C-alpha positions as a printed Julia matrix, in Angstrom:
434×3 Matrix{Float64}:
 -17.74  35.88  -36.57
 -15.83  37.69  -39.46
 -17.92  40.16  -41.71
 -19.32  38.57  -44.7
 -17.9   38.56  -48.39
 -19.78  38.46  -51.33
 -18.04  38.0   -54.84
 -19.62  38.89  -58.08
 -19.04  36.06  -60.48
 -19.57  35.6   -64.34
 -17.92  35.39  -67.54
 -16.63  38.56  -68.9
 -18.63  41.34  -70.27
 -22.13  40.44  -68.56
 -22.06  43.46  -66.44
 -20.18  42.6   -63.29
 -18.61  45.85  -62.89
 -21.83  47.91  -63.71
 -23.5   46.08  -61.17
 -20.86  46.71  -58.6
 -20.49  50.41  -59.86
 -24.17  50.34  -59.27
 -24.43  49.07  -55.63
 -21.41  51.31  -54.78
 -23.03  54.49  -56.05
 -19.93  55.6   -57.94
 -17.62  54.28  -60.72
 -15.0   52.35  -58.8
 -14.63  49.56  -61.43
 -13.67  50.11  -65.16
 -16.38  49.42  -67.14
 -15.73  48.49  -71.0
 -17.26  46.6   -73.95
 -13.57  44.91  -74.13
 -13.97  41.12  -72.27
 -11.79  40.94  -69.75
 -11.12  44.8   -68.45
 -11.47  44.11  -64.83
  -8.04  42.33  -64.67
  -7.74  42.53  -60.76
 -10.98  42.79  -58.24
 -11.99  45.73  -56.39
 -13.67  45.49  -52.53
 -16.16  47.73  -50.8
 -17.8   47.64  -47.82
 -21.81  47.74  -48.11
 -24.42  48.27  -45.51
 -27.81  47.25  -46.26
 -30.68  47.64  -43.83
 -30.27  44.39  -42.36
 -26.57  43.69  -42.49
 -23.2   44.42  -43.38
 -20.56  42.91  -45.82
 -18.05  43.14  -48.27
 -18.66  43.19  -51.79
 -15.91  42.08  -54.53
 -15.69  42.51  -58.32
 -13.72  39.85  -59.79
 -12.31  39.37  -63.01
 -14.26  37.04  -65.67
 -14.49  33.13  -65.63
 -12.73  31.77  -68.71
 -12.31  27.87  -68.85
 -10.09  27.63  -71.69
  -8.09  31.03  -71.64
  -6.27  31.99  -74.64
  -3.75  34.48  -73.19
  -1.6   33.9   -69.79
  -3.24  37.1   -68.25
  -6.78  35.53  -68.7
  -5.44  32.42  -67.15
  -4.19  34.62  -64.01
  -7.57  36.44  -63.87
  -9.5   33.21  -63.79
  -7.34  31.46  -61.11
  -7.78  34.54  -58.94
 -11.33  34.54  -59.2
 -11.62  30.94  -58.3
  -9.7   31.76  -55.21
 -11.63  34.62  -54.27
 -14.6   32.4   -54.43
 -13.19  29.83  -51.7
 -12.84  32.96  -49.68
 -16.23  34.39  -49.99
 -19.28  33.5   -48.08
 -21.99  34.13  -50.64
 -21.89  34.48  -54.4
 -23.94  36.71  -57.21
 -23.53  34.96  -60.65
 -24.42  37.4   -63.47
 -25.51  36.29  -66.59
 -26.5   38.25  -69.91
 -29.65  37.94  -71.06
 -28.92  39.76  -74.41
 -26.62  37.35  -75.48
 -28.32  34.41  -74.13
 -26.73  31.23  -72.34
 -22.87  30.46  -73.07
 -20.75  27.25  -72.11
 -18.75  29.43  -69.78
 -22.16  30.54  -67.95
 -22.72  26.76  -67.21
 -18.99  26.65  -66.15
 -19.35  29.3   -63.88
 -22.62  27.96  -62.51
 -20.91  24.84  -61.67
 -18.38  26.52  -60.01
 -21.11  28.58  -57.69
 -23.03  25.03  -57.13
 -20.01  23.21  -56.11
 -19.11  25.83  -53.88
 -21.89  25.3   -51.59
 -21.97  28.63  -50.71
 -25.59  31.21  -50.9
 -25.96  32.02  -54.55
 -28.18  34.45  -56.46
 -28.43  34.08  -60.37
 -28.6   37.83  -61.61
 -30.05  37.9   -65.13
 -28.58  41.52  -66.29
 -29.54  43.64  -69.21
 -33.4   42.8   -68.8
 -34.57  46.08  -69.88
 -37.41  45.36  -72.15
 -40.32  42.75  -72.45
 -38.99  40.91  -75.05
 -35.89  39.9   -72.79
 -38.16  39.31  -70.16
 -39.74  36.72  -71.84
 -36.63  34.83  -72.81
 -35.06  34.14  -69.24
 -36.56  31.01  -68.91
 -33.47  29.11  -70.82
 -31.3   30.31  -67.66
 -32.97  27.85  -65.32
 -31.34  25.37  -66.95
 -28.13  26.44  -65.07
 -29.87  25.05  -61.82
 -29.65  27.96  -59.57
 -32.82  28.41  -57.3
 -32.45  32.32  -56.31
 -33.09  34.24  -59.5
 -33.32  37.86  -60.06
 -33.88  40.02  -63.38
 -32.48  43.35  -63.56
 -30.87  46.1   -65.71
 -27.49  47.14  -63.85
 -27.08  50.06  -66.47
 -30.47  51.57  -65.6
 -30.34  50.5   -62.01
 -33.69  48.26  -62.23
 -33.77  45.34  -59.79
 -30.29  45.98  -58.09
 -31.73  46.3   -54.65
 -33.63  43.1   -55.3
 -30.07  41.48  -56.09
 -28.63  42.5   -52.71
 -32.05  41.71  -50.51
 -31.77  38.24  -51.9
 -28.36  37.4   -51.15
 -28.23  39.33  -47.94
 -31.4   37.03  -46.59
 -29.03  33.96  -47.07
 -26.22  35.28  -45.33
 -25.46  35.18  -41.34
 -26.07  38.51  -39.63
 -22.94  40.41  -38.94
 -22.9   41.88  -35.57
 -19.46  43.07  -34.11
 -20.5   42.77  -30.65
 -21.61  39.03  -30.77
 -18.14  37.58  -30.7
 -17.14  37.85  -27.05
 -13.6   36.98  -25.82
 -11.47  37.45  -22.81
  -8.54  37.8   -25.12
  -7.48  41.1   -26.89
  -7.46  40.31  -30.55
  -4.7   41.7   -32.7
  -4.18  41.41  -36.38
  -1.33  41.65  -38.17
  -1.63  43.45  -41.22
   0.26  45.29  -44.23
   0.88  44.96  -47.99
   3.14  42.31  -49.37
   6.59  41.32  -48.43
   6.99  44.05  -45.4
   7.71  41.27  -42.88
   4.45  40.44  -41.35
   5.33  36.65  -40.94
   8.69  37.27  -39.37
   7.24  39.87  -37.03
   4.74  37.49  -36.1
   7.58  34.59  -35.41
   9.51  37.53  -33.36
   6.45  38.17  -31.51
   5.43  34.67  -30.2
   9.06  33.45  -30.21
   8.55  30.28  -32.39
   8.66  29.57  -35.88
   4.86  28.97  -36.56
   4.8   31.27  -40.01
   7.05  29.99  -43.0
   9.2   32.92  -43.9
   9.83  33.46  -47.74
  11.42  36.47  -49.6
   8.88  36.09  -52.48
   5.69  38.25  -51.71
   2.51  36.31  -51.23
   3.83  32.85  -50.31
   2.02  32.95  -46.94
  -1.89  32.94  -46.78
  -3.84  30.93  -44.25
  -4.57  32.66  -40.96
  -2.84  31.4   -37.85
  -4.43  32.57  -34.38
  -1.81  32.5   -31.41
  -2.54  33.37  -27.59
   0.22  35.11  -25.62
   0.16  35.73  -21.97
   1.49  39.3   -21.24
   1.07  40.87  -17.74
  -1.73  38.42  -17.01
  -3.59  39.43  -20.29
  -4.51  37.26  -22.98
  -3.39  38.47  -26.35
  -4.56  36.79  -29.64
  -2.56  37.26  -32.58
  -4.08  36.87  -35.86
  -1.44  36.21  -38.56
  -3.33  37.47  -41.68
  -0.42  36.3   -44.0
  -0.52  33.04  -42.36
   1.18  29.62  -43.39
   1.64  28.23  -46.76
   4.14  25.66  -47.86
   7.08  26.61  -50.1
   6.65  25.51  -53.84
   3.02  25.88  -53.77
   2.16  29.1   -54.91
  -0.78  29.84  -57.17
  -1.01  32.5   -59.7
  -2.31  36.17  -58.33
  -2.34  34.65  -54.68
  -1.76  38.46  -53.32
  -4.77  39.65  -54.96
  -7.28  37.96  -52.95
  -5.19  37.49  -49.98
  -6.43  40.86  -48.61
  -9.75  39.34  -48.32
  -8.08  37.51  -45.08
  -7.0   41.02  -43.83
 -10.28  42.57  -43.98
 -11.92  39.52  -42.07
  -9.03  39.85  -39.64
  -9.64  43.44  -39.12
 -13.24  42.78  -38.68
 -12.54  40.25  -35.93
  -9.57  42.4   -34.15
  -9.56  45.14  -31.3
  -6.13  46.42  -32.59
  -4.54  46.17  -35.91
  -0.62  46.33  -36.13
  -0.13  47.89  -39.63
   3.15  46.97  -40.79
   5.14  48.98  -43.16
   8.5   48.87  -44.47
  11.14  51.87  -43.8
  12.95  50.92  -46.89
   9.9   51.77  -49.04
   7.62  54.93  -49.21
   4.39  54.92  -47.81
   2.19  53.76  -50.69
  -1.75  54.13  -51.34
  -1.68  50.51  -50.71
  -0.53  51.26  -46.93
  -3.04  54.3   -47.01
  -6.11  51.73  -48.19
  -5.34  49.1   -45.25
  -5.04  52.09  -42.89
  -8.35  53.31  -44.2
 -10.18  50.06  -43.8
  -8.77  49.67  -39.96
 -10.39  53.23  -39.5
 -13.79  52.54  -41.01
 -13.84  49.28  -39.12
 -13.52  51.38  -35.65
 -10.58  49.46  -34.63
  -7.42  50.52  -32.96
  -4.08  50.87  -34.85
  -0.41  50.52  -34.1
   2.04  51.51  -37.03
   5.01  49.39  -37.14
   7.62  50.65  -39.12
   9.84  47.4   -39.73
  13.29  46.65  -40.93
  14.71  49.28  -38.73
  18.17  47.34  -38.61
  18.67  48.95  -42.09
  18.38  52.76  -40.79
  21.91  53.48  -40.77
  22.65  52.23  -44.48
  19.43  54.63  -45.64
  20.54  57.36  -43.47
  17.2   57.51  -41.58
  16.23  59.23  -38.51
  13.28  58.09  -36.3
  11.63  61.58  -35.96
  11.59  62.03  -39.68
  10.19  58.75  -40.74
   7.58  59.33  -37.93
   6.56  62.57  -39.52
   6.54  61.35  -43.04
   4.38  57.9   -41.78
   1.75  60.02  -40.02
   1.43  62.81  -42.71
   0.57  60.2   -45.23
  -1.57  58.45  -42.91
  -3.45  61.61  -41.36
  -6.6   59.64  -40.62
  -4.73  57.48  -38.18
  -4.75  60.68  -35.74
  -2.9   59.84  -32.54
  -1.85  55.94  -33.56
   1.73  55.36  -32.03
   4.57  54.09  -34.1
   7.27  51.37  -33.08
  10.42  51.02  -34.93
  11.17  47.2   -35.03
  13.47  44.74  -36.75
  12.77  41.07  -37.0
  16.92  40.88  -37.41
  17.93  42.49  -34.12
  14.6   42.14  -32.34
  14.6   46.03  -31.51
  10.84  47.08  -30.68
   9.6   43.68  -30.52
   8.8   43.68  -26.82
   7.43  47.49  -26.87
   4.52  46.17  -28.88
   3.02  44.39  -26.06
   3.09  47.17  -23.81
   1.58  49.36  -26.62
  -1.05  46.7   -27.23
  -2.06  46.82  -23.41
  -2.15  50.84  -23.72
  -4.11  51.32  -27.03
  -6.58  48.48  -25.67
  -7.43  50.55  -22.57
  -8.0   53.93  -24.66
 -10.2   51.19  -26.73
 -12.27  50.49  -23.76
 -12.13  53.67  -21.88
 -15.32  55.5   -20.48
 -15.46  59.18  -20.0
 -18.07  60.56  -17.46
 -20.87  62.46  -19.19
 -20.03  65.56  -17.35
 -16.57  65.95  -18.61
 -17.72  65.08  -22.21
 -20.2   67.79  -21.66
 -17.82  70.38  -20.19
 -15.63  69.46  -23.13
 -18.07  69.8   -25.9
 -19.3   73.08  -24.4
 -15.83  74.5   -24.16
 -14.92  73.73  -27.88
 -18.26  75.07  -29.25
 -17.71  78.31  -27.57
 -14.19  78.34  -28.81
 -15.8   78.22  -32.49
 -19.53  78.11  -32.77
 -21.1   76.33  -35.66
 -22.12  78.51  -38.53
 -25.97  79.35  -38.29
 -27.96  78.88  -41.91
 -30.27  81.79  -41.89
 -32.52  81.59  -38.93
 -31.76  78.36  -38.14
 -29.44  78.37  -35.42
 -27.43  75.16  -34.48
 -27.6   74.51  -30.58
 -26.22  71.78  -28.44
 -28.7   69.91  -26.5
 -26.88  67.0   -24.85
 -23.51  65.11  -25.33
 -22.47  61.5   -23.53
 -20.73  58.47  -24.35
 -22.81  56.13  -25.9
 -20.2   52.93  -26.06
 -16.69  51.61  -26.14
 -14.66  49.66  -28.53
 -13.88  52.18  -30.35
 -15.03  55.31  -28.05
 -18.24  56.49  -29.28
 -20.18  59.69  -28.41
 -23.81  60.83  -28.85
 -23.89  64.48  -29.41
 -27.64  66.12  -30.01
 -28.0   69.39  -31.57
 -31.01  71.29  -32.65
 -31.03  71.65  -36.38
 -28.0   69.32  -36.11
 -28.69  67.99  -39.9
 -27.05  71.79  -40.84
 -23.81  70.54  -38.99
 -20.88  70.48  -41.73
 -18.38  67.26  -41.63
 -15.5   69.4   -41.1
 -17.34  70.91  -37.94
 -17.81  67.31  -37.09
 -14.11  66.71  -37.38
 -13.45  69.85  -35.18
 -15.54  68.18  -32.37
 -13.75  65.14  -32.6
 -10.17  66.61  -32.39
 -11.51  68.61  -29.14
 -12.28  65.31  -27.61
  -8.8   64.09  -28.49
  -6.79  66.91  -27.34
  -8.43  66.83  -24.08
  -8.92  62.93  -23.36
  -6.13  61.48  -25.67
  -7.62  58.26  -26.97
  -4.26  57.45  -28.63
  -4.64  54.47  -31.24
  -8.21  54.59  -31.44
 -10.69  56.35  -33.81
 -13.51  58.33  -32.34
 -17.17  58.06  -33.52
 -19.35  60.72  -32.99
 -23.4   59.98  -33.61
 -24.88  63.4   -34.52
 -28.49  63.76  -33.58
């Protein structure tokens, strides 16, 4: 089961971005009184007490757009709804019902997905008395709130969370190594997928975003089952919808949540971008293994590129993928394709690696002795215990006296000590400080 996706839906300027920002705890979306300010959408991983999900702030719904840009926003929003698992429909109690509210409610109802009607801007008794008209929208789960003031926001999350399946990364058991192929548009993901499986299962088209539906293909290598998740997927030529790449990342996020290892495909003809870093961050945050693919290496001589230089620049830009291997590939000459299989097995072995408790304890003691954690007044930080808690990814529990005083930079120091001693290349190390 992949991580649930919740889309915030509604006509322009009802407070969708304000609600998103309130849930996120910081201002990720642009908030403005000008309708249609959120022209793209922003996603965020959210953990509630009972569940984990992805929240998406969409552009506004407009049934009869006057501008081409508005049309694109609306189409992207509709596509996001198709990919989502739950909907928060936001309406404005200050302005009252609008024809677009009925249209948005119709989209929510026909999606047959869990939905919460969030009546926003209810910040005084008079507006509370006037909310009855919104029941005309025909949605059962109704919550009143003021996103601006933060009132009722937790109720919205509680209501939608109750209707979604509980996401548990450990529930999906498989004897296959699940590998997701991810990356920004037009870096050669589909071509790489075709080269890996040895047959044209995914249509290749130079127009960015022409493929989107997920295809899973299992390959046997050295008696191991490797299941490749092509996050670009299959899409017929001549059937490209506006803004398709703006929501295709939903599939990438879901695929990352399902996989054991992600192949992060980059393009050597382009600089490592913020989008590459964003996807790399999603892989790390999800606790998945990662192999970086430097694709289109057949163009290296034309561009006067050297592998060592490209490796250093790539890893400098993707610093938090500490230890991840990099493979240089070409879908034209097939260089590096076979190397991918061996590297997947190596990273997966590290992903499942169990280290004896005595070796972990010795390493932590040695690391601390070289650079003890700073004390705070009379409160000394003293190590009590350390052991490996779980695998996939390797997770270590370390108990300290006064552990709450430990700075995050020192946690990173302990993590680097573990990686220096035990390798664990290509996989994130998680520390659970008690």
